[in-house]
C-alpha positions in Angstrom: 8.0 50.2 21.8 6.9 49.2 25.3 3.2 49.5 26.3 2.2 48.5 29.7 0.4 50.7 32.4 2.7 49.3 35.5 5.1 52.3 35.3 7.7 50.3 37.4 7.6 47.1 35.5 7.8 49.2 32.3 10.9 51.0 33.4 12.3 47.5 34.6 12.3 46.3 31.2 13.2 49.5 29.4 16.5 49.4 31.8 16.9 45.7 30.8 16.4 46.3 27.0 18.4 49.5 26.9 21.9 47.7 27.8 21.6 45.7 24.7 23.3 46.8 21.6 20.9 45.7 19.2 17.8 47.0 20.8 16.6 50.8 20.9 13.5 51.8 22.7 11.7 54.5 20.8 8.8 55.1 23.1 6.7 53.9 26.1 3.1 54.2 26.4 0.6 53.5 29.3 -2.3 52.0 27.3 -3.4 51.1 23.8 -4.7 54.7 23.1 -1.3 56.3 23.8 0.2 53.8 21.5 -2.4 54.3 18.6 -2.0 58.1 18.9 1.9 57.9 18.8 1.7 55.6 15.6 -0.6 58.0 14.0 1.4 61.1 14.9 4.9 59.7 14.1 6.2 58.5 11.1 9.2 56.5 13.0 7.4 53.4 13.9 8.9 50.4 16.2 9.9 47.1 14.4 8.3 45.6 17.6 5.9 46.3 20.3 5.9 44.5 23.8 2.3 44.8 24.6 0.5 44.1 28.1 -3.2 42.9 27.9 -5.0 44.7 30.5 -4.8 48.4 30.4 -7.0 51.4 30.8 -8.9 53.2 27.9 -7.8 50.6 25.3 -6.6 47.2 26.2 -3.9 44.9 24.6 -6.2 43.0 22.6 -7.9 45.8 21.3 -5.1 47.5 20.4 -3.3 44.7 18.9 -6.7 44.1 16.6 -6.2 47.8 15.4 -2.3 47.5 15.0 -2.8 44.1 12.8 -5.2 45.8 10.3 -3.7 49.6 10.3 0.2 48.7 10.8 0.4 45.0 9.8 4.4 45.3 9.5 4.9 45.9 13.0 5.3 42.5 15.1 3.6 42.4 18.5 4.8 40.3 21.5 2.3 39.9 24.4 3.9 40.3 27.8 1.2 39.8 30.5 0.4 38.2 33.8 -2.3 36.2 32.2 -1.2 32.6 31.1 -4.6 30.7 30.6 -5.0 29.2 27.3 -8.0 31.6 26.5 -6.0 34.5 26.7 -2.9 33.1 24.8 -5.4 31.8 22.1 -7.2 35.3 21.8 -3.7 37.2 21.6 -2.5 35.0 18.7 -5.9 34.9 17.0 -6.0 38.7 16.6 -2.4 39.1 15.6 0.3 38.8 18.2 3.5 36.9 17.1 4.8 35.7 20.4 3.4 35.3 24.1 5.0 35.6 27.3 4.0 35.9 30.8 5.8 38.4 33.3 7.5 35.7 35.2 9.5 34.9 32.4 13.1 35.3 32.5 15.3 38.1 31.1 17.0 35.8 28.8 13.6 34.3 27.6 12.7 37.8 26.9 15.5 38.7 25.0 15.5 35.5 23.1 12.0 36.0 22.0 12.7 39.7 20.9 15.6 38.5 18.7 13.7 35.4 17.3 10.6 37.7 16.3 13.2 40.3 14.8 15.1 37.4 12.8 12.1 35.2 11.9 8.9 37.3 12.4 7.3 35.1 15.2 8.4 32.9 18.1 6.0 30.5 19.8 7.6 28.6 22.8 6.4 25.1 23.8 3.2 26.2 26.0 2.1 28.4 23.1 2.6 25.8 20.3 0.4 23.4 22.5 -2.4 25.9 23.1 -2.6 26.5 19.3 -3.0 23.0 18.6 -5.8 22.4 21.3 -7.6 25.5 21.1 -10.8 25.9 19.0 -11.2 29.7 19.0 -8.1 29.6 16.8 -9.1 26.7 14.6 -12.7 28.0 13.8 -10.7 30.9 12.0 -8.0 29.2 10.4 -9.8 26.0 9.1 -9.9 25.8 5.2 -12.2 24.0 3.3 -9.5 22.5 1.2 -7.3 19.6 2.5 -3.4 19.3 2.4 -3.6 18.1 -1.2 -3.4 21.5 -2.4 0.0 22.0 -1.2 2.8 20.6 -3.2 5.2 18.3 -1.1 7.8 20.9 -1.5 5.5 23.4 0.1 4.7 21.1 2.8 8.4 20.5 3.6 9.0 24.0 3.7 5.9 24.6 5.8 7.2 21.9 8.1 10.5 23.7 8.8 8.8 27.1 9.2 6.7 25.4 12.0 10.2 24.3 13.5 10.9 27.9 13.5 13.7 27.7 11.0 14.9 30.9 9.1 14.8 30.9 5.2 18.6 30.2 5.2 18.3 27.5 7.5 15.3 25.8 5.4 17.5 26.4 2.1 20.4 24.7 3.7 18.4 21.6 4.7 16.4 21.4 1.5 19.4 22.4 -0.7 17.6 25.3 -2.2 18.5 29.0 -2.3 16.8 31.2 0.3 15.1 33.1 -2.5 13.5 30.0 -3.6 12.3 29.2 0.0 11.0 32.9 -0.1 9.0 31.9 -3.1 7.5 28.8 -1.4 6.8 30.9 1.7 4.7 33.5 -0.4 2.7 30.4 -2.3 1.9 29.2 1.0 0.8 32.6 2.6 -1.5 32.9 -0.8 -2.8 29.5 -0.6 -3.8 29.4 3.1 -4.8 33.0 3.3 -2.3 33.7 6.0 -1.0 37.0 6.7 2.6 36.1 8.0 4.6 33.2 9.0 3.0 33.2 12.5 -0.5 32.5 10.6 1.3 29.6 9.0 2.2 27.9 11.8 -1.5 28.4 13.3 -3.1 27.0 10.0 -0.4 24.0 9.7 -1.1 22.9 13.2 -5.0 23.4 13.1 -5.0 21.5 10.0 -2.6 18.7 10.8 -0.7 19.3 8.1 2.6 19.3 9.9 4.0 17.3 13.1 5.8 19.1 15.8 7.6 17.0 18.1 
């Protein structure tokens, strides 16, 4: 689903994505209020929403807050003109699983959508840097516990999650089954209080548990 008040831009993205065999656009909206209304009135929900930030009636940040609470299974990709660290940090903080600026390439947009569909999140190098350096995220994810409450295997899995590996890839690297990887992932979510894999990345980086090259 596409949510953007710039009609020409939205239609351009719709045309681009509509040519992809693995992508179906089920709805468009011009603001967050239209989006929330659609989700409340329809049983068919999108897997992914591409969300602008600055929109009338209900902006992208506020809409993302609502979605993260009421429709947590929906993944939100921010696609906006704003690229300052504060905007990036704010959207990640309220639940976006990826962040792109509107001058990104079509290839990068498609890669992001596919990575989010496959792994549940996708952070490029710029976003990872912001996550590492921004205090506004840190304040909400710092734990009173240190990394000692994680097992060595959980830390290994967390490192690979932060490197944006799939369960299958992690299993192959650590010589364990994807089901075992999922078990470790669930334990990590429980121990860190994170809601999803994107939250695990934020938690790990803010608490200096893993090293991202």
